[in-house]
C-alpha positions, -999 to +999 in steps of 0.1 A: +130-057-074+131-092-087+131-094-125+123-122-150+139-115-183+121-131-213+141-125-245+156-149-270+187-129-279+217-140-258+237-109-264+208-087-253+202-108-222+239-109-212+244-072-220+214-060-200+223-082-169+260-072-171+253-034-173+225-034-148+245-054-122+258-022-106+223-011-098+215-029-066+178-022-068+175-048-096+179-085-092+177-108-123+162-140-108+157-159-140+157-158-178+134-173-204+142-176-241+110-193-253+073-187-248+066-223-239+084-217-206+070-183-199+039-189-177+056-217-158+086-194-150+064-166-139+045-190-116+076-205-102+098-174-097+071-148-087+090-118-102+081-083-094+088-073-130+087-091-163+109-077-191+091-092-222+104-093-257+076-086-282+089-113-306+097-140-280+095-174-299+063-194-294+043-163-283+016-143-300+027-108-293-002-087-280-023-118-275+003-133-252+006-100-233-031-100-227-030-136-214-002-128-190-021-098-177-052-119-172-033-146-152-010-123-133-029-090-127-003-076-103+028-083-123+046-053-137+054-058-174+080-039-195+078-047-232+111-044-251+112-045-288+130-035-320+096-026-336+089+011-342+076+027-310+050+048-327+033+016-340+034-008-311+039+012-278+003+023-272-010-011-284+012-028-259+001-006-230-036-011-240-030-049-239-017-047-203+020-036-204+031-011-178+056+002-202+072-001-236+108+007-246+128+002-277+159-020-276+178+009-291+173+030-259+201+036-235+207+016-203+200+048-184+165+051-199+159+013-194+167+018-157+143+048-157+115+028-172+119+000-147+118+023-118+088+041-132+067+009-136+078-003-102+062+028-088+030+019-106+034+044-134+029+037-171+061+043-190+065+055-226+097+071-239+099+109-243+103+103-280+070+085-284+052+109-260+065+138-281+052+121-313+018+115-298+016+150-285+025+164-319-004+146-334-026+168-312-048+138-305-070+146-275-080+109-272-044+098-269-037+124-243-066+113-222-055+077-225-020+085-213-034+097-180-048+062-171-029+035-153-030-001-165-055-010-138-077+019-145-078+008-182-088-027-171-116-014-149-128+009-177-127-020-201-149-041-179-173-013-172-177-008-210-188-045-211-216-039-186-198-056-157-209-047-122-186-038-093-187-074-079-179-089-113-150-065-119-136-072-084-137-109-091-121-106-125-092-084-113-088-101-079-095-069-059-123-059-035-154-039-045-143-009-025-112-007-046-133-009-078-154+021-066-121+040-060-110+033-095-143+044-109-140+077-090-105+082-104-118+075-139-146+100-137-121+126-126-094+119-151-118+116-181-138+147-168-172+131-169-201+131-144-216+096-147-209+060-157-228+063-190-205+091-201-175+071-188-184+042-210-188+066-239-153+079-233-140+043-233-154+038-267-139+071-280-105+060-266-110+026-284-102+008-251-133-014-251-129-047-270 
């Protein structure tokens, strides 16, 4: 798994690379410490995973995350931050991150999060999932069932896009779009596209 590490704290970068060097499944191919170099580095190095600091200089946080997802739809993105998880984690995932983890978390959990998103899962810490569950928020629980790509498809459906337009926007084929729609109907427990769009609005996924 080739990793591009985008973080402007030298101690964090060196520490993460040093501690993770014993895990052969990870290979840190490059580092970025400024947002001005981010897109160019992703294009040049073709990483499997981007570890992205939320406050990377010369970036716009969630806005930058959305831009990266738009340009690189297949890139796995793990957001790392010192911000409170309960405030930013779900927002980061909605914006296109495959996972969110606090910089205060252990190396063991960081490794766990990387492996999870490499498998195509969406990763939130047990702590934040527990907090969300304790809120007894059914909308949040439904949202947590969706993958990043399913959210993207749902977002485009809510804007009235047809299968062909969704396929073009996400660089996938129309058959794959249909598969995602079927999954969404099942996961959100609805019978038709109109109800699916209604659910997207309840979940506040649609822009």
